[in-house]
DRENNUTI-988882 format. One record per atom (N, C-alpha, C): x, y negated, z negated; residue number from 0; residue in three letters; atom name. Coordinates in steps of 0.05 Angstrom, whole numbers, plus 5000, padded with zeros to 4 digits. Layout:
BEGIN
<rec X="X" Y="Y" Z="Z" k="NUM" r="ALA" a="CA"/>
...
***
This chain:
BEGIN
<rec X="8894" Y="9621" Z="4146" k="0" r="MET" a="N"/>
<rec X="8888" Y="9604" Z="4118" k="0" r="MET" a="CA"/>
<rec X="8901" Y="9576" Z="4117" k="0" r="MET" a="C"/>
<rec X="8890" Y="9559" Z="4108" k="1" r="VAL" a="N"/>
<rec X="8903" Y="9540" Z="4114" k="1" r="VAL" a="CA"/>
<rec X="8918" Y="9524" Z="4089" k="1" r="VAL" a="C"/>
<rec X="8936" Y="9522" Z="4084" k="2" r="ASP" a="N"/>
<rec X="8953" Y="9507" Z="4058" k="2" r="ASP" a="CA"/>
<rec X="8980" Y="9487" Z="4071" k="2" r="ASP" a="C"/>
<rec X="8993" Y="9478" Z="4056" k="3" r="MET" a="N"/>
<rec X="9014" Y="9461" Z="4057" k="3" r="MET" a="CA"/>
<rec X="9042" Y="9478" Z="4060" k="3" r="MET" a="C"/>
<rec X="9050" Y="9485" Z="4079" k="4" r="PRO" a="N"/>
<rec X="9073" Y="9493" Z="4083" k="4" r="PRO" a="CA"/>
<rec X="9102" Y="9483" Z="4062" k="4" r="PRO" a="C"/>
<rec X="9112" Y="9506" Z="4058" k="5" r="GLN" a="N"/>
<rec X="9139" Y="9495" Z="4039" k="5" r="GLN" a="CA"/>
<rec X="9153" Y="9472" Z="4046" k="5" r="GLN" a="C"/>
<rec X="9163" Y="9476" Z="4071" k="6" r="ALA" a="N"/>
<rec X="9176" Y="9447" Z="4081" k="6" r="ALA" a="CA"/>
<rec X="9163" Y="9420" Z="4072" k="6" r="ALA" a="C"/>
<rec X="9139" Y="9423" Z="4078" k="7" r="GLU" a="N"/>
<rec X="9120" Y="9397" Z="4071" k="7" r="GLU" a="CA"/>
<rec X="9114" Y="9387" Z="4038" k="7" r="GLU" a="C"/>
<rec X="9113" Y="9412" Z="4025" k="8" r="ARG" a="N"/>
<rec X="9113" Y="9411" Z="3997" k="8" r="ARG" a="CA"/>
<rec X="9139" Y="9400" Z="3985" k="8" r="ARG" a="C"/>
<rec X="9161" Y="9405" Z="3992" k="9" r="THR" a="N"/>
<rec X="9182" Y="9402" Z="3986" k="9" r="THR" a="CA"/>
<rec X="9188" Y="9369" Z="3989" k="9" r="THR" a="C"/>
<rec X="9182" Y="9370" Z="4013" k="10" r="SER" a="N"/>
<rec X="9182" Y="9326" Z="4026" k="10" r="SER" a="CA"/>
<rec X="9162" Y="9317" Z="4004" k="10" r="SER" a="C"/>
<rec X="9147" Y="9324" Z="3993" k="11" r="GLN" a="N"/>
<rec X="9130" Y="9312" Z="3974" k="11" r="GLN" a="CA"/>
<rec X="9139" Y="9315" Z="3952" k="11" r="GLN" a="C"/>
<rec X="9156" Y="9332" Z="3948" k="12" r="ALA" a="N"/>
<rec X="9166" Y="9337" Z="3916" k="12" r="ALA" a="CA"/>
<rec X="9145" Y="9353" Z="3902" k="12" r="ALA" a="C"/>
<rec X="9137" Y="9371" Z="3914" k="13" r="ILE" a="N"/>
<rec X="9109" Y="9391" Z="3902" k="13" r="ILE" a="CA"/>
<rec X="9134" Y="9415" Z="3896" k="13" r="ILE" a="C"/>
<rec X="9144" Y="9422" Z="3873" k="14" r="PRO" a="N"/>
<rec X="9158" Y="9455" Z="3874" k="14" r="PRO" a="CA"/>
<rec X="9143" Y="9476" Z="3871" k="14" r="PRO" a="C"/>
<rec X="9160" Y="9496" Z="3879" k="15" r="PRO" a="N"/>
<rec X="9142" Y="9520" Z="3884" k="15" r="PRO" a="CA"/>
<rec X="9135" Y="9528" Z="3850" k="15" r="PRO" a="C"/>
<rec X="9108" Y="9542" Z="3851" k="16" r="ASN" a="N"/>
<rec X="9094" Y="9540" Z="3819" k="16" r="ASN" a="CA"/>
<rec X="9095" Y="9522" Z="3800" k="16" r="ASN" a="C"/>
<rec X="9091" Y="9496" Z="3817" k="17" r="TYR" a="N"/>
<rec X="9086" Y="9469" Z="3803" k="17" r="TYR" a="CA"/>
<rec X="9058" Y="9467" Z="3783" k="17" r="TYR" a="C"/>
<rec X="9039" Y="9492" Z="3790" k="18" r="ALA" a="N"/>
<rec X="9017" Y="9498" Z="3768" k="18" r="ALA" a="CA"/>
<rec X="9036" Y="9500" Z="3747" k="18" r="ALA" a="C"/>
<rec X="9048" Y="9520" Z="3742" k="19" r="THR" a="N"/>
<rec X="9061" Y="9527" Z="3719" k="19" r="THR" a="CA"/>
<rec X="9076" Y="9505" Z="3702" k="19" r="THR" a="C"/>
<rec X="9099" Y="9496" Z="3732" k="20" r="ILE" a="N"/>
<rec X="9116" Y="9475" Z="3715" k="20" r="ILE" a="CA"/>
<rec X="9101" Y="9456" Z="3701" k="20" r="ILE" a="C"/>
<rec X="9082" Y="9441" Z="3716" k="21" r="PHE" a="N"/>
<rec X="9065" Y="9416" Z="3711" k="21" r="PHE" a="CA"/>
<rec X="9039" Y="9418" Z="3689" k="21" r="PHE" a="C"/>
<rec X="9038" Y="9447" Z="3675" k="22" r="ARG" a="N"/>
<rec X="9012" Y="9451" Z="3668" k="22" r="ARG" a="CA"/>
<rec X="9013" Y="9429" Z="3639" k="22" r="ARG" a="C"/>
<rec X="9028" Y="9422" Z="3634" k="23" r="ASN" a="N"/>
<rec X="9032" Y="9394" Z="3605" k="23" r="ASN" a="CA"/>
<rec X="9032" Y="9374" Z="3614" k="23" r="ASN" a="C"/>
<rec X="9036" Y="9369" Z="3645" k="24" r="ASN" a="N"/>
<rec X="9033" Y="9344" Z="3654" k="24" r="ASN" a="CA"/>
<rec X="9011" Y="9338" Z="3676" k="24" r="ASN" a="C"/>
<rec X="8986" Y="9334" Z="3663" k="25" r="PRO" a="N"/>
<rec X="8966" Y="9325" Z="3684" k="25" r="PRO" a="CA"/>
<rec X="8968" Y="9309" Z="3706" k="25" r="PRO" a="C"/>
<rec X="8981" Y="9290" Z="3709" k="26" r="ALA" a="N"/>
<rec X="8982" Y="9271" Z="3726" k="26" r="ALA" a="CA"/>
<rec X="9002" Y="9279" Z="3751" k="26" r="ALA" a="C"/>
<rec X="9024" Y="9294" Z="3740" k="27" r="GLU" a="N"/>
<rec X="9035" Y="9306" Z="3763" k="27" r="GLU" a="CA"/>
<rec X="9021" Y="9337" Z="3778" k="27" r="GLU" a="C"/>
<rec X="9013" Y="9349" Z="3754" k="28" r="LEU" a="N"/>
<rec X="8994" Y="9365" Z="3773" k="28" r="LEU" a="CA"/>
<rec X="8972" Y="9360" Z="3787" k="28" r="LEU" a="C"/>
<rec X="8964" Y="9336" Z="3781" k="29" r="ALA" a="N"/>
<rec X="8935" Y="9323" Z="3799" k="29" r="ALA" a="CA"/>
<rec X="8948" Y="9312" Z="3821" k="29" r="ALA" a="C"/>
<rec X="8968" Y="9299" Z="3821" k="30" r="ARG" a="N"/>
<rec X="8981" Y="9289" Z="3846" k="30" r="ARG" a="CA"/>
<rec X="8987" Y="9310" Z="3865" k="30" r="ARG" a="C"/>
<rec X="9005" Y="9329" Z="3856" k="31" r="CYS" a="N"/>
<rec X="9014" Y="9360" Z="3876" k="31" r="CYS" a="CA"/>
<rec X="8989" Y="9373" Z="3881" k="31" r="CYS" a="C"/>
<rec X="8961" Y="9371" Z="3869" k="32" r="ASN" a="N"/>
<rec X="8938" Y="9377" Z="3881" k="32" r="ASN" a="CA"/>
<rec X="8927" Y="9364" Z="3898" k="32" r="ASN" a="C"/>
<rec X="8921" Y="9341" Z="3892" k="33" r="SER" a="N"/>
<rec X="8910" Y="9318" Z="3911" k="33" r="SER" a="CA"/>
<rec X="8925" Y="9321" Z="3937" k="33" r="SER" a="C"/>
<rec X="8950" Y="9321" Z="3934" k="34" r="ALA" a="N"/>
<rec X="8964" Y="9322" Z="3964" k="34" r="ALA" a="CA"/>
<rec X="8965" Y="9343" Z="3981" k="34" r="ALA" a="C"/>
<rec X="8962" Y="9366" Z="3968" k="35" r="ARG" a="N"/>
<rec X="8951" Y="9395" Z="3978" k="35" r="ARG" a="CA"/>
<rec X="8926" Y="9391" Z="3988" k="35" r="ARG" a="C"/>
<rec X="8904" Y="9382" Z="3968" k="36" r="GLU" a="N"/>
<rec X="8879" Y="9386" Z="3990" k="36" r="GLU" a="CA"/>
<rec X="8876" Y="9361" Z="4009" k="36" r="GLU" a="C"/>
<rec X="8891" Y="9343" Z="4015" k="37" r="ASN" a="N"/>
<rec X="8890" Y="9321" Z="4035" k="37" r="ASN" a="CA"/>
<rec X="8897" Y="9333" Z="4060" k="37" r="ASN" a="C"/>
<rec X="8922" Y="9355" Z="4051" k="38" r="TYR" a="N"/>
<rec X="8932" Y="9366" Z="4074" k="38" r="TYR" a="CA"/>
<rec X="8914" Y="9383" Z="4082" k="38" r="TYR" a="C"/>
<rec X="8899" Y="9400" Z="4067" k="39" r="ILE" a="N"/>
<rec X="8884" Y="9416" Z="4080" k="39" r="ILE" a="CA"/>
<rec X="8858" Y="9413" Z="4090" k="39" r="ILE" a="C"/>
<rec X="8852" Y="9389" Z="4081" k="40" r="PHE" a="N"/>
<rec X="8831" Y="9368" Z="4099" k="40" r="PHE" a="CA"/>
<rec X="8835" Y="9359" Z="4123" k="40" r="PHE" a="C"/>
<rec X="8863" Y="9351" Z="4120" k="41" r="ASP" a="N"/>
<rec X="8871" Y="9335" Z="4147" k="41" r="ASP" a="CA"/>
<rec X="8867" Y="9359" Z="4173" k="41" r="ASP" a="C"/>
<rec X="8879" Y="9382" Z="4160" k="42" r="GLN" a="N"/>
<rec X="8882" Y="9408" Z="4175" k="42" r="GLN" a="CA"/>
<rec X="8856" Y="9418" Z="4189" k="42" r="GLN" a="C"/>
<rec X="8836" Y="9423" Z="4174" k="43" r="ILE" a="N"/>
<rec X="8818" Y="9428" Z="4181" k="43" r="ILE" a="CA"/>
<rec X="8800" Y="9413" Z="4201" k="43" r="ILE" a="C"/>
<rec X="8793" Y="9384" Z="4192" k="44" r="LYS" a="N"/>
<rec X="8785" Y="9359" Z="4208" k="44" r="LYS" a="CA"/>
<rec X="8801" Y="9358" Z="4236" k="44" r="LYS" a="C"/>
<rec X="8829" Y="9369" Z="4244" k="45" r="GLN" a="N"/>
<rec X="8841" Y="9371" Z="4267" k="45" r="GLN" a="CA"/>
<rec X="8840" Y="9387" Z="4287" k="45" r="GLN" a="C"/>
<rec X="8828" Y="9407" Z="4266" k="46" r="ASN" a="N"/>
<rec X="8826" Y="9437" Z="4282" k="46" r="ASN" a="CA"/>
<rec X="8803" Y="9442" Z="4286" k="46" r="ASN" a="C"/>
<rec X="8772" Y="9430" Z="4280" k="47" r="MET" a="N"/>
<rec X="8748" Y="9437" Z="4283" k="47" r="MET" a="CA"/>
<rec X="8742" Y="9447" Z="4310" k="47" r="MET" a="C"/>
<rec X="8754" Y="9432" Z="4324" k="48" r="GLY" a="N"/>
<rec X="8749" Y="9439" Z="4352" k="48" r="GLY" a="CA"/>
<rec X="8721" Y="9430" Z="4362" k="48" r="GLY" a="C"/>
<rec X="8713" Y="9404" Z="4355" k="49" r="GLY" a="N"/>
<rec X="8683" Y="9396" Z="4355" k="49" r="GLY" a="CA"/>
<rec X="8666" Y="9409" Z="4342" k="49" r="GLY" a="C"/>
<rec X="8668" Y="9429" Z="4330" k="50" r="LYS" a="N"/>
<rec X="8647" Y="9444" Z="4312" k="50" r="LYS" a="CA"/>
<rec X="8635" Y="9420" Z="4300" k="50" r="LYS" a="C"/>
<rec X="8606" Y="9425" Z="4288" k="51" r="ALA" a="N"/>
<rec X="8593" Y="9416" Z="4265" k="51" r="ALA" a="CA"/>
<rec X="8592" Y="9422" Z="4244" k="51" r="ALA" a="C"/>
<rec X="8603" Y="9446" Z="4239" k="52" r="GLU" a="N"/>
<rec X="8601" Y="9463" Z="4219" k="52" r="GLU" a="CA"/>
<rec X="8626" Y="9481" Z="4210" k="52" r="GLU" a="C"/>
<rec X="8635" Y="9487" Z="4192" k="53" r="VAL" a="N"/>
<rec X="8659" Y="9491" Z="4182" k="53" r="VAL" a="CA"/>
<rec X="8653" Y="9517" Z="4154" k="53" r="VAL" a="C"/>
<rec X="8668" Y="9541" Z="4144" k="54" r="VAL" a="N"/>
<rec X="8663" Y="9544" Z="4118" k="54" r="VAL" a="CA"/>
<rec X="8697" Y="9540" Z="4119" k="54" r="VAL" a="C"/>
<rec X="8694" Y="9541" Z="4092" k="55" r="VAL" a="N"/>
<rec X="8719" Y="9537" Z="4075" k="55" r="VAL" a="CA"/>
<rec X="8722" Y="9552" Z="4047" k="55" r="VAL" a="C"/>
<rec X="8736" Y="9566" Z="4043" k="56" r="ILE" a="N"/>
<rec X="8739" Y="9584" Z="4019" k="56" r="ILE" a="CA"/>
<rec X="8761" Y="9571" Z="4011" k="56" r="ILE" a="C"/>
<rec X="8761" Y="9569" Z="3983" k="57" r="CYS" a="N"/>
<rec X="8786" Y="9557" Z="3968" k="57" r="CYS" a="CA"/>
<rec X="8783" Y="9564" Z="3939" k="57" r="CYS" a="C"/>
<rec X="8808" Y="9556" Z="3918" k="58" r="GLY" a="N"/>
<rec X="8800" Y="9559" Z="3890" k="58" r="GLY" a="CA"/>
<rec X="8785" Y="9545" Z="3873" k="58" r="GLY" a="C"/>
<rec X="8774" Y="9554" Z="3858" k="59" r="THR" a="N"/>
<rec X="8744" Y="9541" Z="3841" k="59" r="THR" a="CA"/>
<rec X="8764" Y="9504" Z="3838" k="59" r="THR" a="C"/>
<rec X="8793" Y="9500" Z="3826" k="60" r="LEU" a="N"/>
<rec X="8801" Y="9477" Z="3826" k="60" r="LEU" a="CA"/>
<rec X="8797" Y="9454" Z="3845" k="60" r="LEU" a="C"/>
<rec X="8800" Y="9461" Z="3869" k="61" r="HIS" a="N"/>
<rec X="8795" Y="9446" Z="3896" k="61" r="HIS" a="CA"/>
<rec X="8765" Y="9444" Z="3903" k="61" r="HIS" a="C"/>
<rec X="8751" Y="9458" Z="3892" k="62" r="LEU" a="N"/>
<rec X="8720" Y="9455" Z="3902" k="62" r="LEU" a="CA"/>
<rec X="8712" Y="9426" Z="3911" k="62" r="LEU" a="C"/>
<rec X="8715" Y="9418" Z="3881" k="63" r="ASP" a="N"/>
<rec X="8704" Y="9388" Z="3879" k="63" r="ASP" a="CA"/>
<rec X="8716" Y="9372" Z="3900" k="63" r="ASP" a="C"/>
<rec X="8751" Y="9366" Z="3892" k="64" r="PRO" a="N"/>
<rec X="8761" Y="9355" Z="3911" k="64" r="PRO" a="CA"/>
<rec X="8759" Y="9351" Z="3940" k="64" r="PRO" a="C"/>
<rec X="8758" Y="9377" Z="3945" k="65" r="LEU" a="N"/>
<rec X="8753" Y="9377" Z="3973" k="65" r="LEU" a="CA"/>
<rec X="8730" Y="9368" Z="3990" k="65" r="LEU" a="C"/>
<rec X="8713" Y="9380" Z="3968" k="66" r="ARG" a="N"/>
<rec X="8680" Y="9366" Z="3978" k="66" r="ARG" a="CA"/>
<rec X="8677" Y="9333" Z="3972" k="66" r="ARG" a="C"/>
<rec X="8689" Y="9317" Z="3956" k="67" r="LYS" a="N"/>
<rec X="8684" Y="9298" Z="3960" k="67" r="LYS" a="CA"/>
<rec X="8701" Y="9284" Z="3989" k="67" r="LYS" a="C"/>
<rec X="8727" Y="9297" Z="3995" k="68" r="LEU" a="N"/>
<rec X="8737" Y="9292" Z="4023" k="68" r="LEU" a="CA"/>
<rec X="8713" Y="9286" Z="4042" k="68" r="LEU" a="C"/>
<rec X="8701" Y="9311" Z="4043" k="69" r="PHE" a="N"/>
<rec X="8682" Y="9318" Z="4071" k="69" r="PHE" a="CA"/>
<rec X="8666" Y="9295" Z="4064" k="69" r="PHE" a="C"/>
<rec X="8652" Y="9297" Z="4045" k="70" r="VAL" a="N"/>
<rec X="8632" Y="9280" Z="4037" k="70" r="VAL" a="CA"/>
<rec X="8641" Y="9245" Z="4041" k="70" r="VAL" a="C"/>
<rec X="8660" Y="9240" Z="4041" k="71" r="GLY" a="N"/>
<rec X="8675" Y="9209" Z="4046" k="71" r="GLY" a="CA"/>
<rec X="8677" Y="9211" Z="4073" k="71" r="GLY" a="C"/>
<rec X="8686" Y="9233" Z="4086" k="72" r="ALA" a="N"/>
<rec X="8687" Y="9230" Z="4110" k="72" r="ALA" a="CA"/>
<rec X="8656" Y="9233" Z="4135" k="72" r="ALA" a="C"/>
<rec X="8636" Y="9231" Z="4108" k="73" r="GLY" a="N"/>
<rec X="8612" Y="9235" Z="4128" k="73" r="GLY" a="CA"/>
<rec X="8601" Y="9262" Z="4133" k="73" r="GLY" a="C"/>
<rec X="8615" Y="9281" Z="4121" k="74" r="GLY" a="N"/>
<rec X="8600" Y="9302" Z="4116" k="74" r="GLY" a="CA"/>
<rec X="8580" Y="9312" Z="4096" k="74" r="GLY" a="C"/>
<rec X="8564" Y="9336" Z="4109" k="75" r="VAL" a="N"/>
<rec X="8536" Y="9349" Z="4091" k="75" r="VAL" a="CA"/>
<rec X="8561" Y="9373" Z="4081" k="75" r="VAL" a="C"/>
<rec X="8557" Y="9372" Z="4056" k="76" r="VAL" a="N"/>
<rec X="8574" Y="9399" Z="4044" k="76" r="VAL" a="CA"/>
<rec X="8547" Y="9412" Z="4029" k="76" r="VAL" a="C"/>
<rec X="8551" Y="9440" Z="4026" k="77" r="GLU" a="N"/>
<rec X="8539" Y="9458" Z="4013" k="77" r="GLU" a="CA"/>
<rec X="8559" Y="9474" Z="4000" k="77" r="GLU" a="C"/>
<rec X="8566" Y="9467" Z="3971" k="78" r="ALA" a="N"/>
<rec X="8587" Y="9476" Z="3955" k="78" r="ALA" a="CA"/>
<rec X="8581" Y="9500" Z="3936" k="78" r="ALA" a="C"/>
<rec X="8592" Y="9523" Z="3940" k="79" r="HIS" a="N"/>
<rec X="8580" Y="9545" Z="3919" k="79" r="HIS" a="CA"/>
<rec X="8605" Y="9556" Z="3907" k="79" r="HIS" a="C"/>
<rec X="8603" Y="9555" Z="3880" k="80" r="ASP" a="N"/>
<rec X="8629" Y="9567" Z="3858" k="80" r="ASP" a="CA"/>
<rec X="8623" Y="9593" Z="3862" k="80" r="ASP" a="C"/>
<rec X="8638" Y="9611" Z="3869" k="81" r="LEU" a="N"/>
<rec X="8623" Y="9637" Z="3863" k="81" r="LEU" a="CA"/>
<rec X="8627" Y="9655" Z="3837" k="81" r="LEU" a="C"/>
<rec X="8644" Y="9638" Z="3820" k="82" r="THR" a="N"/>
<rec X="8658" Y="9643" Z="3793" k="82" r="THR" a="CA"/>
<rec X="8630" Y="9651" Z="3774" k="82" r="THR" a="C"/>
<rec X="8603" Y="9624" Z="3783" k="83" r="LYS" a="N"/>
<rec X="8585" Y="9624" Z="3765" k="83" r="LYS" a="CA"/>
<rec X="8562" Y="9640" Z="3776" k="83" r="LYS" a="C"/>
<rec X="8568" Y="9664" Z="3792" k="84" r="ALA" a="N"/>
<rec X="8549" Y="9678" Z="3801" k="84" r="ALA" a="CA"/>
<rec X="8543" Y="9698" Z="3782" k="84" r="ALA" a="C"/>
<rec X="8513" Y="9714" Z="3781" k="85" r="LYS" a="N"/>
<rec X="8514" Y="9733" Z="3762" k="85" r="LYS" a="CA"/>
<rec X="8529" Y="9754" Z="3767" k="85" r="LYS" a="C"/>
<rec X="8534" Y="9753" Z="3787" k="86" r="TRP" a="N"/>
<rec X="8554" Y="9790" Z="3789" k="86" r="TRP" a="CA"/>
<rec X="8582" Y="9786" Z="3789" k="86" r="TRP" a="C"/>
<rec X="8585" Y="9754" Z="3787" k="87" r="PHE" a="N"/>
<rec X="8619" Y="9754" Z="3789" k="87" r="PHE" a="CA"/>
<rec X="8624" Y="9756" Z="3758" k="87" r="PHE" a="C"/>
<rec X="8651" Y="9781" Z="3758" k="88" r="LYS" a="N"/>
<rec X="8668" Y="9784" Z="3738" k="88" r="LYS" a="CA"/>
<rec X="8702" Y="9779" Z="3733" k="88" r="LYS" a="C"/>
<rec X="8708" Y="9763" Z="3716" k="89" r="PRO" a="N"/>
<rec X="8733" Y="9752" Z="3724" k="89" r="PRO" a="CA"/>
<rec X="8751" Y="9778" Z="3714" k="89" r="PRO" a="C"/>
<rec X="8779" Y="9775" Z="3721" k="90" r="PRO" a="N"/>
<rec X="8796" Y="9794" Z="3722" k="90" r="PRO" a="CA"/>
<rec X="8804" Y="9795" Z="3693" k="90" r="PRO" a="C"/>
***
């Protein structure tokens, strides 16, 4: 699993439970999500080991931003939102 460690979140002023804390502050929520997405993207790129393909599993809120980061870096992305699958039953 790739995610931003708590120490890095703290250094970027991303509090624990930020999605709940900033649910009424879209700009701050977007800042926190973007910082995490950029961290995840950088970690994946650094650890691909020369591989041409990689599978990334993420939450639906991060799907499009991560796709854009990979496409912006010249990647070809095949994104699938499994919550749109016929078999998906939300909790």
